[in-house]
N, C-alpha and C positions, 0 to 999 in steps of 0.2 A: 383426235386432238382433244375430246374429252380425258382419254385415258392419259395422256400426256400432262394435261393439268393435274389430274388426282395423283401423278408422281412428284410435280413440282410442290402440290401442297403438302405431299406425305415428307418430302424432304424439308421444306419450312418449318413443320411441327416439330421434326426429329433435332433440326438444329437449334430452335428454340428451347425443346426441353434440354438437349445438350448442354445451352448457355446457362439456364435455370440452374442445372445440377452441377456446373462447375463453380457458378457464383455462390452457391450454396456450399460448397465445398470450400472456397476461398475464405468465406464468411465466417465459417464454423471452425476451421482450424486454424492454429497459428505455428508459427515458425519455432524452432528452437531457441532458447534465450543463449545468450553469450558464455562464456566458458563459466564466467564465474559463479552465473547463476541455476549451471546444472546439478549442483549438488547441495546436499542440505548439510554435510558434514561442515562443522565448527572449524573456521581457521585460526591458528594460530600466529599471531603478527604484533611487531613493535611499529610506532610510529615516533618518529623523532622529529622535534624542531623546537623554535623559538616560545615555548607556551607561555614563558612569562609575557612576551609582547600580545601572543594570541589571547589571552585572559584578559588584557586591557582593550582588545580591538572588539568593543560591543556596539559601536554605533552601525549605522546603515550603509556607510561608504567602507565596507572592509578592505584590508592592506593584504596584498599575498605574502606569503610567510615560507621560504624554502623551508624544506623538509625530505625527509628519508622515509619510505615506508618497507618495513623489511616482512617477509611471510616465509613459514617454514613449511616445507612439502610433506608429505606422509612418508616419504622417503628420508627423509632427513637433510635435504637440500635447504640452502638459504638463498633466498631470492631478494635482492636490492632494489629497489626503484627509485629516482629522484621525483618528488613529487612538489607541488606547492600547495599550501594549507590555508584555507580562510574559513573566517565565522560567516555564518549565515543565519537564518530565521529571523523571527519577529518575537513572539511571545518568551520563546525559549533562549532568546540572544539576550534577554535583558538579565544581568546577574541578581536583580531582587528575585527573578524566579528560580535562576539555573545557577549553580555553582559552577558548572563547565558548560561551555557553548558547543551547539550542532555544528559541525564542519562539513565543508567542501572540499574534498581532494581531487587535485588537478594533475591528471598525469599528461607524461611527454609520450603521444603515439608511437614514436619513434623507440621510445624505451620498455614498452609491453608487446612488444609483439614476440609471440610464443610463450608467453606467461600466463599466469592466472588471472591477468587483468587485459590480456587481449583484446582489442577493438575499444578499449573505455578511453573515453576523453576527461569528464568531470564527473564525479561522484558524491551524493549525499552522503554522509556520515550520521547516524544518528547516535551520540553518545551520550554517558551516562548524565543526566541533567542534575539531579540529584542522587538517584537510587539506579543499581543496574535492573531491579527488579521491573521498574518501570519499562526498562529497555526491551526486555523479553517478551513484557504482555504486548507491547506494542508490535514486536517483530510476531506474535502469534497472530496477531490481529490480520497482517498482511499474508502470511502463510494461511489464515481461515479463506481470504478473499480470494487468493489463488485456486482456491477448490470450486469456487462460487463459478469464476469465469477466466479467461484466458487475459479478458480485458481489464488488467490490473497488474501492477507493480509488483516484479519480484526481488527479492530480498536476500540475503545471504550474512549469517549471524557469524561474528569475528569474536574472538578474546585477544583484546589489545593492550600491551603495555605501552603505555603513554609516557615519553622521556623528553624532559626538559633540556635541549643543547644548552641552553642559556647558563643554565645553573649546574649542569653536569650531574643531573640525577633523575631517579625515578618517579613518576608522581603518583602512579598506580595502573591497575593491571584487571581492566573490566569488559565486561561484554558489550559490543556495540553492534550496530549492523547498516551494511551497504544497501541503499535503495537504485534499483535499476533506472538508468536515466530515459527520461520520458518518452524521448526521441526515439529511444531503442525498442521500448514497449509498443509505441504504434507503429513502427517498422515490422516488429514480430506478428504484430496481429493486420498486416494489410492496410494499415490505414497511417494518418498523418493528423499531427496536432494542429487545430485552426483556432485562429484568434477571432472568433464572429461572436455575436451576441447571441446566447441561446437560455432558452427558460426550460423547465422541467417538462413543459408540454412537446419541446422540439426533440426530445431523445428518441431513441430508439424505446419503443416501449417497455421490451423484454428487459433491455439494460436497467431504465427508469426504477422498474419495479422493483428487481433483485438489489438495485441499491440501496433505494430509499427503505426497505425491509432488513437489509443488512445492518446499515447504520443505526436503526432501531434495535437490532438486536444485540449489538455492542454497545448501546447507550452512549452514541456520539450524536451529539446536535451541532458541532463545530464545523457544518459546510453548508454550501449554499451552491447553486448552480448559476443562477444569474450573475452573480459577482465572483463567479470562480474560487471562492472561498474551499480551499485545499479539494478542487476539481481541477481536474485537466479534460479540455474538450477535444475528443478525436473524431476524425470523420473516415469513412472506408473509402480506401481506393476505387472500389468498385461500384460504389453506389453513392446516394446522397444522405444514407444514414449517419446521423452523428451520436457519438455515446460519450458518457461522462466516465471517469475513471478518478476513484477517490485515492487520497494520500493523507498523512498525520494523522494519526488515530489516538494521537495521546491523551485529547482533552476526555476519552471515552469513559464510560463508568468500569468498562471493563479491565482499563489498565488501572484505572482511580488513582492516579498520580497525586501526593499531597498537595501540588502546587495548584490543581485545579479546585481545591476547595478554600471556601471563605474563610478566613481566620476568625475563629473564636465563636463557630457555629458547630454547635454538636452534630454529631453525624446522624443521629436519628431525623434529624430538621432540616437534613440538606434536601432540596429537589431531586426528584428522579431524571435522570438525565436520558431516560429513554422517552424519545420525544419523535413521534412520526412526523418525517418533513416532504413526504412525497405527494404525488397527484391524485386526487379521488378516483378511485375504481370502485366496482362493484364489491359485494361480500364475498361471491362468486370468484371474480378474478383477483382480490388478494389471496382467496384460500388456495389458490393454484400455485400462488408464490411461497405461501406457507406449507404446503406440501412438499414443494421444492425442497426449504430448508430443514424439513421434519427429515428428509431422506438423507441430507448432508450431516445432521445432526451427530450420528456416530463417528463421523469422520472427523468432524470439529473436537469432539470429547477424545477421540484416539490421539489426535494431535496433541490437544494439551497434556492428556496423562502421559504419552510419550515424551515429554521435554523434560528432560533428566536434570536440567539446572533450575526448574523451579522446586520449591519446596511443596510438600503433602499439603499444608496447610494454605498454600497458596492456590494450590490445583483446586481443593476444594469449594475455595473463595470464587474464583472464576467460574469453576460448573455452576454454583448456586446461582452465579449473577445469570448466566446463560438460560439455566433452568425457569428463572422469573420472566426470563422473555417468551420463552417457550409456553409458559403457561397461559400467557397472554393470549398467544395466537389460537390457543386450543379452547378457549372460552367466547362464545359469540357475542355476549353481553360487553366483556373487556372490549374485543375488536372494534365494535361501533363506538365506545367511548375513547379508545385512543389511535383509532384508524379513521372509520369513517367520519367521527365527528370534528377531525383535527386535520384533516387534508387539504391540500392546495386545491382552491376550484378556479 
């Protein structure tokens, strides 16, 4: 009887360990993204719509505008997709801040099968608000955070010729980028978006640490967990763990968009946007996160240096900004001043 109990005990332990192993595997790996986000190659395309009407549609009850998205495959084929185009956003929707509004592109699911946009429904399109340099810089931040964690939004850079059907004329050709749908990002990570009240203290600890330090690294303070300011909350399908996934990085010092600077204030008098908004941790706990980002630093720098559409001077400016953040992490007194004395209790 004792031998039988030993066998049962061994089997139970094996099953528990196997379950834990499988759970860890599910939690740590992510499924492949949709076709659109499998590559980093820039896509050439055209977007045709009544942009005369779209430009005027700047309130918070936007209308659908019929349009056509045309993209060109590497082999030279032309693919045409019917779409609805709507304006979106808050700050960037205001014409006082942006000459051109951010857009939502609504696809017909039956029309995108076996195309680059297969499985897509609605996608946010980040457009050139005033300059395309801001677009590319923000795109780089998304790509950097993709290196940090799979719990992030995938992006795809495109070069779009915007064509006004009403006036039958080309508006401009600029870089823009699509952002992965949040439900698709959640599904890819075996999670789902949840509409629950959450504070920074409720988050998965590793997720909270890496998110808050990354936001400091890029100089972005335009986010908050409890009010869902530029944050999506996701919950694992396999546990009660919840995670925060950030988006909208245009206010970051890394991007340095002109519309983020108060008019009439000299550059040298602007406040530093590097503000730590995370939970209080010990110095040793923070050092672990800093070490993680030190290991990623060569990847970040390679990503920036390898972006051919950024000028050499802009690359140097971005790298110098990152260097300022890393310099703080490398100085214990600065860590105490900028992190330990500024954290959420």
